[in-house]
Each structure stands twice: as C-alpha cells, then as structure tokens.
N, C-alpha and C positions, 0 to 999 in steps of 0.2 A: 260563544264561550261564556260560561258562567263562573264567577269568582268563587273560590273555595275559602271558607272562613280561616282566618289566620290561626296557625297552630303554634303552641309554645315552642320556643327554641329547644332543640334536642339536647343542648348543652346544659340547660337549666332544669330539665325534667329528669328525675332519677329513673333508673331502669325499673321496669315493672317487677313486682315482687317475685313473680313466677318465671322471670327471665334469667336463666343461668348465665354465668360469666362466659362460658364458651359460646353460647348462642349470641350474646351481645357482641362478642368479638367477631364472630362470623358475619353478623349483620353489618358491623362497621367495615369489615374487610370487603364485603360485597359492594357496599356503597362506594368505597374508594376505588375499586376496580372498575365499576361502571362509569364513575366520573372520569377516571383516567382514560378509558377507552374513547369516550365521547370527545374529550379534550384533544386527544391525539388525532382523531379523525378530522375534527374541525380545524385543527392546526394544519393538517395536511392539505385540506381544501384551500386554506388561505395561502399556503406556501407554493403549491404547484403552479398556479398562474404567474406568480412572481418569478419562478425559475424559467418559465416560458418567455417572459419579457427579457430576462437577462440573456437567455440563449439567442433570442432574435437580435438583440442589440450587439452582443459581444461574441456570439458563436461558441459559447462554452457554458458549463454549469447547468446544462439542461437535464431533464429526467426522461429517459426513454419511455415512450408510451404514456406521456403525462396526461394527454386528453382522455384516454381510456380509463386511466386510474382515477382521474378527477370525477368522472361520472360514477364509477364504482364506489368511491368514497362518499359521494352524496347519497347513494343508495344505503350504504352502511350507516351514515348519519341518521337517515330516516328510521332505520330499524332500531339502532341503539338509543336514539333520542326519544322515541315513543315509549320505550321501556322505562327510561328515566321519568317521562311524563307520568306514567302510571305509578311509579314509586312515590312521586311527590303529590299524587292525587290531583294532577293538573290536566288530565285528559279533557278535551273540549266536550261539552254537551249543550243541548238546546233546551234544557228544562229550567223553568223558573220556580219549581217546587222546593228547591233548596231554601228559598226565602219564605216559604209558606208553611211547609210541614216541619214541625219541630217535635222534640221529645221522642217518645217511643215510636210514634207513627212515622216521623221523619227518618228515624234510624232504620225501621223496617223497610221503608220505601227505598232508601239508598242501598240496603243489603240486597233487596230483590233486583234492583237495577244492575248492581254489580254481578249478581249471580247469572242473570240473563246475558250480560256482556261476556262473562267468562265462557258460557256455552258457545256463543258466537265465535269468540277468539279460538276456542278449542277446535271448532269445525274448520276455521281458516288455517289453523296450524296443521291439521291433518291434510287438508287440500294442498298446502304449501309443501309438505313432506313428499306427497306423491308427485308434485310438480318437479321437485329437486331430483327425485329418483329418475324421472324421465330426462332431466337435463344432463345426467351424468354421461350420456353418450355424446354430448356436445364436445367437440374437440377444440373449441376456442380457448386460447391461452393468452394471458396478459404478459406484458414484459416482466421479466423476472421468473418466468416459468410457472406462474400461478394460474390454475385453471378457473375459468369463470364460474363453474357450477359450485366451487367451494365457497365463493362469496355469497352465492344464492342460498347457501345453508343458513344465512342469517334470517331468512324469511320464516321457516318453521321454528327456529330457536326463539326469535323475537315474539312470535304469536303464542308460543308455549309459555314464555315468560309472562306475557300479558294475561294469559289464562290463570296462571298461578297467582299473580299479583291481585287480580280482581277476586279470585277465590278467597284469598287471605283477607281482603277488605270487605268481602260480603259477610263473613261470619265473625262474630266477636269471640266465639269460643271454638274449641277444636271440633265439637260435634257439628256446629253450623258449617264449618269449612269442609268437613268430610261429606256432609250432605250435598254441598255445592259440587265437590269433585265427583260424587256419584251422578249428579245431574249432568255434568259435562261428559262423563264416560257413557252415560245412556244416550246422549245426543250423538256421540261419535259412533257408538255401536249401531244406532238406528240408521245413521247416514251411510255407514259402510255396508250394512246388510240389506238396505232398501233396493229392490229390483223392479218394483211395479211402477205404474203410472200414478201421478199425483191425484188426478180425478177429483178435484175439489177439496183435497185434504190439506191444502196450503193455508186455509184461512185461520185455523187455530195458531199456527206458527206466526202468521202475520199479526194476529191480535196480541200475541205475547211480545212480539217485536215492538209494536206500537206502545204497549203498556210500559215496556222497559225504557223506550225513548222518552216518554212523558215523565217517567220517574227519575230520569237522570242518567240513563245508560250512556257511556261514552259515544260521541258522534261517530268515531271510527267504527265501533261495533255496530251502530245503527246502520251506517252505510254499507259495511261489509255484510251484515245480516240481510239487509234488503236485497243486495246484489245476489247473495247466495240463494235466497228464496226465489228470486225471479229466474235465475239460471236453472235451478232445480225444477221449477214449475214448467219451464219451457223446454226442458230436456237437454240443456247445454251442460257441459262439464264444469265443475266448480274450479277447475284449474285456471279459468280465465281471471280469477281474482289474484292469485299470486303472480300470474303472467303479467298482468298490467302493473302491479306494484313493482315487479322487477324491471319493467320497462322504463322506470325512472332513470335507469343507467344509460338510456339512449338519448336523453335530452341534455344537450351541451350547455344550455343557458340556465338550467335549474340551479347550479351552484351559486349564482348571483344572489339568491335568496338568503342562504346562511351568511354570506359574506357581508352584505349590507346590514343585516340584522346584527351581526357581531360588532360592526362599527357603531351602531346605535347603542348597543349594550355597554360598550366601553365608555362612550360619552355620558350615558345616564349614570354610570357607576361613580364617576368622579365629580368634580366641582364645576364642570363645564356649564351647568345650568345657571349657576350664580354669575359667572362671567358674562353669559349671554344676556341675562336679565339686566346686568349693569350696562351693557352696550345699548340695549333698546330703551332703557330708562333715560340714558344720556341723550339718545337720539330724539326721543319724544318728550323730553323734559319741558319744553315750552308750550305744550298743549294741555288743555284742561282734561281732555280725554286720553292723554298720553298713557296712563297706567292700563287702560283698556287695550290700547294698541300693543303695549308690551306683552300683556297676557296672551293676546291673539297670536302674535308673531312667535313668541317663545314656544307656545304649545304646538303651533304648526311645525316649527323647526324640529322638535323632538319626535313628533309623530312621523315626520318624513323619514327619519332614519330607523326608528324602531319598528314602524309599521303597525304598532299596537297602541291605540289611543288610551287603553287602560293603563299602560306603563306611564304615559304622560301625566295622567291624573295622580298616580301614586308618587311619581318622582318630583313633580313640580307643585303639587297642591299646597304643601307646607310652606313653599317659598312665595307663591303668588297671592295666596289669601291674605297674609299680613300686609303685603304691598298695596293691594286694592283697598283693604279696610283702612289702612293708614292714609290713603289718598281721599278718603271721604265717601267711598262707595258703601252702600248698605250691604249687610251680610247676605241678603237674598240676591241682590244683583251680582255681587262678587261670586257667589256660589254658582249662579246661572252662567256667568261669563266663563269661568274656568271649565265647568262641565261641558258647556256648549262648544267651546273652542278646542276641546281635547282631540277631536277627530278631524280637524280642518287640514291637517298636513297630508291626508291620504292621496291628494291629487298632485302633489309636488314630487318631482324626481329627487332621489331614487327610491320612492316608497314601494314597499314590497307588493301591495295589491296591483300596482301598475304592471310589474313584471309578471305576476301570476296570471293576470288577465290576458296578457299577450300570449303566454304559453297555452292557456286553455282555449282561447279564442282561435288560435291557429289550428289546434286539433279539431275544434268544431267546424271550422271552415273546410278543412281537409276532408272530414267525414261527410260533409254536405256537398263536397266537390264544387265549391263556389269561389275559389280563388280567382281574382281578376288578374289579367295579364299585367296591368299597370301596377297594381298594389303588391301582388305576390304574398298576401297575408298581412298580419299585424306584427310589427317589430317592437322591441323594447324601446328603441330610440323614438319611434313614433308616439308611443304612449307617454314617454317622458315629456316630450314637447307638447302633446295634446292637453296635458293636465295643468299647464302653467297658467293660462288665462282663466279657465274656469275656477281654478284654485284661488286666484287673485280676486275673482268676483265674490266668492264665498267669504274670503277674508274681509273684503270691503263691507259686505253686508253685516258681518259680525261686529266689525269696528263701528259701523253706523249705529248698531244697537247700543254699543258701549258709549257712543256720544250722547244718545238719547237719555241714558240713565246716569250720565256723569253728574257728580255733585255740582249744583248750580251756585252754591254758596262759596265755592272756592274759585276765585278768579284765575284766569290763565296767567301763568307766570311768564313774564317777558324773558327772552333770551338775554343772558348777561355775558359779560366777558369771560366768565369762568366756564360757560357752557361748552365752547369749542375745545378747550384743553381737557375737560372732563370726558368728552366724547372720544377724543384722541387717545387718552389713557385707557379707557374701557375697551376700545377697539384693539389697541395694542396688546392688552392683557388677553383678549379672546381671539387673537389673530389666527391661531391654528384651528380653532373650531369654525370660525367664519370662512376660512379658506377651503376647508374640507369639501363641502358640496360643490364649490366652484371648480376645484381640481378634478373631482370625479366626472363632472359634466363636461369640462373642457377636454379631458382625455377621450371621452366617448365621441362628442360631436366634432372634435378636431381630427378624428381619424387616427389618433395616436395609439389608442388602446381599444380593445373590445369591451363591451359592458362587463364581462366576466373579469377581465384584467383590471378594469377601473374599480370594480367592487373589491378585489383583493388589495389594491393600493389604498382604498378608503379604509379597509379594516386595519391594514398595517399602519396607516397614518394615525387613526384613532388610538391604536395601541401605543404608539410612540408618544402621543400627546399625554395620555394618562400616566405613562411610566415616567416621562421626563418631568411632569408636573407633580409627581409623587402622589397622584390621586389613587393609584392602584399599586399595591405591593405585589411582588411576584408570588408571594404565598397565597394571595387571593385570586390569582389568575385561573387556577383550576376551577374554582367556584363559578367564575364568570363564564368560562367556556362551557361548563356542564349546564349551567342555567340557560344559556343561549341555545345549546344543542338540544335541550329538552323542548324548548318552544318550537324550534325549527323542525325537529323530528316529528312532533305531533302534527304539524302542518303538512309536511311532506308525506307522511303516512296516509293522512286523509286524502291528499291529492291522488296518491296511487290507488286507494280503494275507490275513489270517485271516478277515476278513469275506467275502472272495471265496470262500474254501473253505467257510465256513458257508453262503453262498448256494447253492453246489452241493449241499451236504448237505441243505438244505431242499428244493431241487428234487427230489432223489431220496428225500425223506421219511425220511432216516436217523434224525433225532432222534425222530420218531414211532415208527419201528420199534424203536429202542433202548428207548424208554419202554414199549412193549408187551412187549418181551422181559423187561424188568426186572419188570414187574407179574406176568408169568407164572412167572418163575423164583424170585422172592423172595416170601416168604410174608407179610411184615409191614413196616411202616414201620421198626421197630427193625432188622430184618435188612438193609433197604436202607441205613440209616445206617452199620451196621457194615461192610458191603461197600464202601460209599463211602469210609470211613476207610482201609481197606487199599488201595483203588485210588488214592486221592489221595496216600498216602504214597509210592507208587511214582512217581506223576507228579511229585511234588515233588523226588524225586531226579534226575529226568531233565530237567526243564524249569525255567527260572526262572519266577518268579511271574507276570510279565507275559505270557510266552508261554503258560503254562498257562491263564490266564484266557481268553485269546482262542481257544484251541484246545478246551478241555475244557468250559467253562461252557455253550456252546450245546447240548452233549449231555446234561449232567446236570440242567439246569433243567427240561426236560420230564419227565424221570424223577422228579424231586422232586415235580412237580405230580401225577403219577400216585399217589404215596403220601401226598399231602397235606402235604408239607413246605413250610413258608413259605419263599419265595425269599430273604428276608432272613436267616433262620436258616441256610439252605443256604449262603449266601455266607460267613457267619462260620465255619461248619464247614469250608468249602473253604479259606479263607485260613489258618485255624489248622492244618490238616493240612499246608499248604505250608510253614508255618514249620518244622514238623518235618522236612519233606523237605530243607530246606537243611542239616540236621544229620545226615542219615541216610547212613551208609556203604553202598556204597563210593564213591558219586559225588555226595554232598551238596556243593554249591558252597562253603558257608562253611567246610567242613573244609579244602578246598584253599587258600582265601584265608588262613585262620588259620595253616596250615602255612607259607605263604610269608611272611606278615607277621612271625611270631615265629621263623622259621627252625628249625622243628621237623620231625622225621620225621612223615609222614602218619599212620603207625600210632600214634604217641604222641598226636597230636591226637584221633584216634578214641577211644582209651582214656580220654582226659580228658573227653570229651563224653558217653559212653554213659550214665553214671548220671543226669546231668541230662536227657538225652534220654528216658530211661524215665519220669522224674517228669513231664516235660512231656507225654508221651503220656497219662498219667492225667488231666492237666488238659484235654487235647483231648477225651477221653471224657466228662468232665463237661460240657464245652461242647456236645458232640453230643447228649447224652441229657437235658439240662436246657434246653430251647429258650427258656424265658422269660428266660434270661440275655441272649439276643439280641433278643428281641421286646418286653420289658417297657418299656424306655426309649422306643423309637419309638412304641409305642402310648400311653404316658403323655403324652409331650410334643408329639406331632405328630398329635393328633386332628383 
C-alpha cells in the first residue's frame, strides 16, 4: 500500500467554479448513501454474532439463518467498501513512483495507471454480469425469501462503479474521461467478439498491465488483470474471477477481519492512546530506558488491533515524539524508534494478518492435499498462540536498541512512594482498554465463544468504551464505520481476486512445480528458510502485508511442506519478515508514512531506522531457526 498525499478538507475548499449546485448536491447525496450502506452492513456484521450468543444462552432473540446472512454481509462489505476505497483514492498499489514523479509527468503517469485500471475493472464487470446471469437459475434462497443471486448482483455493480470512478480520476477534463470510456468500451468489445486462439498475442496486454502496475494501477486491478490474462491465454472462462470473489460468502471465519479492525478503529479514534501511554510510563518510570519501552509497547498494542502499522504512526507519532525528546532521546533515535516499532504488533493476537494467513494457508493446504491427520490445517487459535513468543522476541530486541541509545546523562530515577499510586491511577483510568484483549482471548481459548463471536464482543466493547468516555459522538459514528469499511473492503476484494489467481495457479500446477524446484535446488531445510528470508524481505518492500499473504502464501506453503516446515512456524516467519519489509529502503511503506507524518526528508528517516532494522533482522533469524518459539504454545495449550 502506498500512502496518498493528504487532500484539503472538502469543507474548507469551495466548490469548483464549473460545478453546478445540483451536481454538488448529487455528489454529496451519493457520498451519504454510500457511507450509510457500508455503515449498515458493518453494523449488521457486528450484531449478528451477538444475537447468536444471546440465542445460545437464553434461547431467544436469534435471527433465522444468521450464519448465512453473516457471510453474505461480509461479501457485501467487500463490494461496497472497495467502491468507497476508490472514492477516497485509497486503493492499494505497489508503486513507489508517487513519491518520485511530480508535476505534469506524475499527473500523466497517474492518469495512465487509472485508465488502464478502468479497462481491467470494465472487463471484470462484464465477466461478473455474465456470471450473475448464469446464477439466476440457482434456486438457493436465504431466510427472509431473498434469493442468493440478487446479492451477487453487487459484483457487476461494484466493478462498474470502480470503472467509472477510475475513469473520472484518469481525466482532468471531460475529453480525457470520454477517451478513457472509449478505451474501456473497446476493451469490452474486443473481449466479447474474440473467438480465436491467443497464439502469442498476449504479450502486448501483459506489457500494458506491467506498465500500469509500475505507474500505480490499483493492486486489485493488477491482480484481476493478471488473472484474466492468464485465464484467457490458457483458454479458461473469465467467470472464474467473479466466482472466486463471490466465494467469500462461503468462509465463516472471514467476518472476524472487519470486526477486530472496527475495534481498533474505535480505540484509535478516541483518547485511548493517551491513557495507555500513561500506564506504560508509570510502569516503566523507574528505568532510564523506560520511554523506549513505552514507545515499543504502545505501538505494538495499537498495531495488534488495527492490523495496519501505518495507522499506528499517524495516530501515535504526535504523542510519542514529544515524550521521547523530553526524556533526552535525540531526534534521530526517537524517529527511528517510533518508525521501527510501528509494525511490531503484527504477531500478537488478534492482529488481522494472523487471521488472514490461517484462512489462505488452509486453502493452500487443501489445494495441495497435504492436510495432516493430526493437525487438520491451520486454525486462527493456533496462529494467535504461535505469535506470542516470537512477537515478544522482537519487542525485546527493539527495546534492547532503545537501551543502547538511551541518554546516558540522565540517571535512572529510583522508584519512589508516589510510583505505585501513579501506576494504579493510570491503570484504573485505562482499565477498559487494558482488559479488552484479555477478554477477547479468554473467550476464545476458554471455549466460551468462537473467534467470530469474540471479535464481535471486542468491537462492541470498544464502541461502548469510546461512547461512555465521550471520545466519540454518535454523529461521528457514521464516519468511523465508513472509514473502517473502506479499509476492510479493499482488503477483502483483493483477497477474492487473489483466490481467483490462486485457482488458476492450482489448475496449472504451479505450486507443485515450485515445490519440486525448491526441493531440487535447495539442499536442506535451513537453506530453504534462509532463502525464504531473503525472498520475503523483498516481498515486504513491494507489497503490503495483506496483499503479500494472498499472493505469496499459496506458493510457499507447498514448498514448506516439501522441507517439513510446520505451516504454523512458516506463517510466523512469513509475517516477521514482512514486518522488516515495512522498514526496508528504498520502498518500505512505513518509511514514507513516517517521513510524511514528521515532515522529515526520506533519507533522514532511512538513516534513523537502519540500526534498529539490523537488530530486528537478528530477531527474525532467531524466530526462523528456533521453531519451538512458534510451535510450543499451540502444542501445549491446544492438544
């Protein structure tokens, strides 16, 4: 994911001179309707598991067919949320040229990328329409008398909306937008009328797709375009793309992703960060390196719930930087510590990458037919436990660097009589935030609730916290829900498109061939793990963690099976390496976010992070070559 430069608030910017009042009204009305739809769907996803708990405990207030409706709502969130993503220009991409190309050249590059993305989305919208036409014969009916194919209509509608949005963004004037629409129409006509064999005619399309991806085409368009091109070249129908995206409705664990994300958004929106900082400062007040420990722990806590380390930098940077500078840390060391600690929560439950890895790895294992009788796949509970000790290792390494660079001229302050009362007051003020992860995990591992139900309780808990503390007004609730829905929708849509690409790779036996190549080229399990570290470091630079999981995991899981690597251990190694990728120059995402948040030159941010990056790399090697750090807790507690 690449950050988009901040835009002026729409409230403070007057309407364009050529924008009529009716057009401005229609624009605001459309935004309001989109926000409301996403908010209602997300609220429904949060409420349905809660009604299931009530029905199980009291035998009443249940919703008929709640499980089926929950997965359908998750699919609807993916489609509606990705449309909001496009509206806010927040669709993920893997290009770093946004920070290099400026002026007219940069504007032309972005326009070309959006135009090519619009063509891809138009093709997918057409394929989705044909898919829905075929689904109309499906007699499946949800509770309430709603036929399933009517919800599948969101597929062509969403991709048609994406086509129009990118068309609008590709052209600054009406003529440019008309030209893009002509290009889209030409692509659709060509696809519909083509009856011959590809016979080598695929490479100009592949070149255009590659150029668009490098220039900043949305990752969803890049993956969908690559899948469509592969299917067309191999003679398979393009209906596999909408089919696999619609298959999101069959995964009962997927709704945990928006629910835990919503809990994190609620906490980040309020003043919870200030209360947590107060707790950790009181806890580490007697240590000279206490401020470094505070920064590491607070960053890890917020990344654990939001799943996005960039949100941590933006939300906590303004709070932690004055604290570190006031404690005697140099500006460079403070900058490096905040930036480097921002991704450290990805291994702690209930962070979203752990959930997503379990889902994708299970699919990969099923496709490779390598489920073991004892394991039966990878579960969310296993990944939650597996990340605890490796995450603690990386926290310890980061804090160790904080100790090395702590100001030597400031002596360690002894604990005084006021220390304990101050800690008690801080913990009491932050009691609801501190209890939240404990409650969610206790429900899961105590067998009281499923991960989905625990996620719903966590979201409801966080909502009540910010409402009762008056951190969030009810009038602001719609904005938080739509913002969360946009983030999650973009991730889920990429997941669906990537599953279509994975389906093609399985048909062509690419994972099996890759595993055979690895077994022949690499001599041992240790050599495989070392090569994997280097490969994943590059992947982490180029892709955000969610995209990397859905693209890379289906390839490396069969390889790991060839070398006897436990898929749980492989997942932790995978995620730990991606943490480093966020910090690796020249295109590590968090480097750009930190430069923008603290208004520092990119080179200065890189120099500040390099020492901590080297130390964290040692921690990743420890995690890689000591597998019991990942497997001991799951084997101990989940027998």
